[in-house]
N, C-alpha and C positions, 0 to 999 in steps of 0.2 A: 227551934224558932219555927213560927209557922210561914208558909209561903207567901203568905200576904205581908208581914213583917220583912222577910227578906226581900220582895218586889220593892216594898217602901224605902227600902236602905239602898239597893240598887239605883231607884229615883233621886234619891238625894245626893248619891254619887255623882250621879249623870249632872244633875243641874249643879252641881259645886264645880265641876269641870271644867262646865261650858262657860258658868259666869265669871270663875278664876282666869278664862282665857281671854272675856272681854276685859275685866278691870287689868289685867297685866298687859297689855296693849293698847294704852290710851291715848297713843300717836297714831293710831289705824287711820288709815286713809282711802276712802272708796275708790277705785280706780278699775277701769273699764266697764264691765257689763254695772259693776255695784254703784260707779259713778253715775251710769244712764237710770239705774232704778232709784237711786238720790233723787235726780233732778224731773223723773215723775211724781217723786212723793213730796216734792219739796212745791210743784205745783199744784198736785191733789190736797193735799195739807193748809194751804193759805187759800184756797177756795176758786182755783182757775180752771181745775177738771184734766183730764189728760192733756198733754204739753202739745206742742207741734212737733213735727217731726224734725229731727237736724240729717236726715240722710238726702235732704232735697234741698236746692237752691233758692228755692222760694219757699214762703212760709205756707204749710199744708197739714192737714190733720195726719195725725199716725196712728198705724193699727200694727208696730212692728212690736211692739211688745206687749205680751197678756195682760191681761188687768190685774188678776189675783193679788200679787206681791204689791204692784206699786200701791194697789188701793191699802192694802192692810200696812205698809210703811207710812203711806200718807194719813192714815186714820192715827196712829202713833205718834205722827210728826203734830199734828192738829191739837191733840191732846197736852203732848210735853215738850212740844216746842222741836226746831228743826237740831236736834240732838242724836247723833249717830248712836249713843250709847244705848239711848232706849231702843233705838232698833234692833242693834244687836242683842240686846237682854229679849227682845222677843224671839228672835232668833233661837238664844239658848231655851228658851221654853218650846218653842218646836221640837228642837231637838231631845228634849225630855218625854215629850207625847210621843215621838218617832220611838224611843226605847220602849214606851208602855205597849204601842200596838205591836211591837216585834215580839214580846211578850205573850200577848194574848193571841196572834197569829201561832207560835209555837204551842201556847199550851193548846190551842185546837186541836193541830195536827199529831202532837205527841202528846207530852206530859207536863206536869209542874216542874220539875227537875232540870229537862231540857229546855223548858221556856225562860227557867231563872237564868240558866246558863247563856242561853241567847242573849238576853235582855242585858246582862252584866258585861257581855262584848259589846253589844251594842254604845254602853252606858260610857265604856273607855276608849273604846277604837279610835285612834289617834285621826284618822282621816274625816271621820263623824263628828268628832268633838271640835275641829278645827273649820269645818264646812259651817257649822252652827254659827260660829262668829262673824260670818262675811254678810255684807247686804247684799243678798243675791236671792233668788227664788229658789234654789235646789231645797231646803230646809222645808219649805211651804210643800213643795213638789213630792218629796218623799213620804212627808205625813198623807197626802192624798193617796199616791201610789198603796201605802200599807193599808190607809181605811178601805179602799178598792178590793183590796185581796181578802181582807177580815171578812168584810159584808158577805163578799162572793163565798166565802168558806161556810158563813153564816146560814146564806141561804141554800146552799146546796145539802147542808145537813139538816135542814128544815125541810126537804123536798121541793125546793124551788119556789119558798115562801117569796112571794111578790115584794113585802113590804123590805126584807132584805136586799133582794135586787134592785129593787128602785135606788136603796142608800148606795150600793155599789155601783150602781149608774151616775148618780149625784156627784160621787166621790172620782169617777172619773171623768166627769165635766168639768170639776174643781183643777183637776188634774192638768186638765188641756185649757184650762185658762190659767195657767200657772205657767205652763210651759207647751208649746204647741204639740208637741209631737206625746205628749198625753191623750191625745184623744183615740190613737192606736190601741191605747189600755183596754177601751169599751170591747176590744175582739176578743183577746182572752176571758175577760170578764163574764161575757155572754156566755161562753163555751163553760166557763166554771159553774154558771149558776143552772144549766140546761142539765137539769138531774132526771127528772123524770122519764118514765117511759110508757108507751111507745114515743119514741125520740119526737115523730112529725105528728103528735098529737096537739090539739087546741089547748089542751091543759099545760103540755110540758113546753110548748114553745111559749107561752105566756112569762116566764121569767127571764129570756135571754132579750124576749120583745122590750119588756118593761125596763130592763137594765139600760138597755141603745136610746129608749125612748127617753128616760131619765138622764143620760149623757147628752144627746141633742138638745133636750129641754134646756140645762144648764148654760151652753154656751149660745143658745138662740138669742138673747136678749141682746149681747155684746155683736155677736153677727148683725143683728139688727142696726145697731148702734152705727156698726162700720160702714154698713150700706146705705145709711141715711147721709153719714157727712161726707162719702166719696161719692154718692149717688150712682154707683152702680154696685153689679151683688160684690160682695168681698169675701165672706167667711169671716171667723172669729180672728184671725189675726194674718199678716204678712209677712211673719218672722221666717218660716219653713222656707217660702221661694227665694229669699235674699240670703238667708244662710248658706243655702244648699244648691245655689247656681251655677249651674255646669255639672253638676252631680248628677247620676244614673239615677233614676227613680228604684230601680231594684236592688240598689247597691246596700242599702241599711238592712234590708231582709236575708241578703246573702251575707252580710258580716255576722248578722244574728245567728244564723245556720251553723257558720262554720266556728261562730263563737262556742255554739254548743257541742260541735261534734271533739274543738280543742277541750272543754270541760270534761266531757265523758272518756276521752282518751287518758287525757293525763292530770286532768282538775286544771288547767291551764288557758281559762276563755281569753285572757286578755290580748294576746297577740291581734286575732282579727279586730277585735276594736280599738288598739292603738294605730292599727294600719291604717283604719278608718277616718280616724279624726285627726291623724297626721296629713292627710290627704285631702279633708276640708277646707276649703276655704273658711274657716271661721277663727276669731279672735283666739291666741293662746290664752287666755284669761277663760274662755269659753271649753275650751279643748281640756283645759286643768281640771275645770269643776266637773265638767261631764265624765271625766275617766274618774275623777275620785269618786263619784256618786256609783261610776258602774262598779268598780271594784269591792266599794262599800258593800253593797246591795251583793253581791255574789260572794263576797268574804263570809257575810253574816249567814247566809243558805248556807253554805259549804259548811261551816262550824255546827249550825244546828244538826244538818245530816249525818257529819263525821260523829257526833256527838251520839246520836239518836243511833245510828249503827257500830257503835263501838269501836271505830277507828280512831278517836281521839284518845288517847292514853296518857298518862302521867310522862311516861319517856317522851313521846311526840310533842307534848308542851313543853317539856324541858328544852327540848333541843330548839325548839322554835324561840324560846327566850333566849339562848344563845346567840341565836344571829339578831337581835334586837341593836346592840348594839353599832354594828358595821352599817346594819338598815340606817340607823340615825345619823350617821356618818356620811352618807351617800345621799339622804334626804336633803341633809343640809347643803351639798354639794352641788346636788340638784335644783334646788329654792335659790341658789347665788348665780345659778346659770339662765336659770328664768327669770330673774331680775335684771341680769346684767348682758345676756346675750339677745341676739336677734331672732325673728322667725325661722330665719333661713338655715342658721346653726341647731335652731331645738330640733326643728324635722330633721336634720341628717343625723342629729348623736341618738334620736328615738330610732329612727328606721335601722342607723346601724347595728342599735344596740339589739333591736329585734336579729334584724340578721347571724350577731352572734351568738343568742339565746337559741337560732333554730339550728344552727350549724353543732353547738353541741348536743342541744338533744338528739339530731339524728344520726352525731358519732356516738352517744350514749346507747341508742335504741340498736344501731347496727353491731357494737360491742357485746350487747345481749343476747343477739341473733345467733352470734357465733359460739 
């Protein structure tokens, strides 16, 4: 069977899995962030535009939510009515698009066989399948991130081609207009398209300059809107300052660094990320969805790299399957605790579990030294 037909089958499975989750959960109710996105979408779909803030006592404009997902969902509501199922099916389509982008990225870096395996994993990865059925911004954000990476790779392969660099920058802008931290994606993307030598020649600097300019151009209209409605220089949203109030500005960078160190040493990037999100003053639904995206992307990248390097064999895959039933039981218990437990209990259990994992790993490492 040709690679194109296999890819078509994988995309069909990805779509079927996501649509099935939507249709099998007709009692879905938007909660936390999802409920707020629905509030925005209802206002936009009914022609009233971006709604006022609910974070202030008096009615005032809002720049808390980036606009991309509310306007996407609002457009769906305008066409199909205020039907959550339509929005969730749109999320399923975004999930299939993400699977296709994973394939294209892996094929660009490796070869068809590795790319098909990576796409197959993304198609049925439980976290991604479940993520795509919720009315939240992460599915659109994942698509924007993957598109930026793909365009940057193609720009680099084409010797810093300015058209690909511009598309990579625009994708970064879309990511920033979906989730505020997406603006930082433009930094590695600019380095990614910086392919020509000598590095500081005008020709070499053109591609990263175009990528950055395209990203800034994408967010400029919304930043101008916010500046006009607030009557002061505001930027493209206020989400980061509200969400991370009281958090040191250097902490995300340090967390990313140590996540990379843990990943390099033991293929475990999770502990620093979990510790960071547990200490952040964020709603628990936001923490959960953010960690799901984090572990999804790191797992897909690790799977593709492991296959390409020959580290994942039939034996290791079989051993992993043996752990799935126990993992499923743990997931059910954790979900019940998430629904019924308090934020304080969630933090204590999560941090306590990290401590136990760290202790076990330390004992294992010390025993191997002896």
